C-alpha positions, 0 to 999 in steps of 0.5 A: 500500500505504501509502495503505491501511495508514495512513488518517490519512496519506492526504493526505500520502502522496498529495501525496508520491507525486505530488511524487516522480512529477514527476522520474520522468516528466521522467527518462522523457521525457529517456530517450525523447528520448535513445533516438530522437536519440542517436548519433554522426556524422563530418563532415570532422575533427569528430565530433558526439555526441548523448547524455544524462546524467542529466536533460540532453541533450547535443550535442557537436562534437569536433575529431579532435585533441582525442580522447584515447581511444575505447573500445567496450564491450558487455554480454552482452545487447548482444552478442546484439543486436550493439550497444555503448556508445561512450566518447570521452575528450577533453582540452581545458580538462579531461578529459571522458568522453562516453558514447553508449549502445546503438549498432549495433557495425558502424556504429560500427566503420565510422564510426571506420574499424575495418573489420577488428574484430568 
């Protein structure tokens, strides 16, 4: 729209649009990779969490004794599809909150040993 509205600024508008598209495409790529790789696993007394935050992908291995609190939340749309967001709060050298989005609620409950919870 700006391209046709301001014909004298077409070169600047085109350059600005292309430069703004670079971080948008990078963010989209990170989100697509996160969609296919995010999750949580437990091996012995260690949890492995894969999630993204901003433009970064994180893989975190947490010993069970460093976990302070685990919180499961669902938005109204997630409740319809039986999904949830998992928040794991840890305390080691500092307090950190890890958020793993859109996981199957039954799988999270089974992994954490919360069998009777719905």
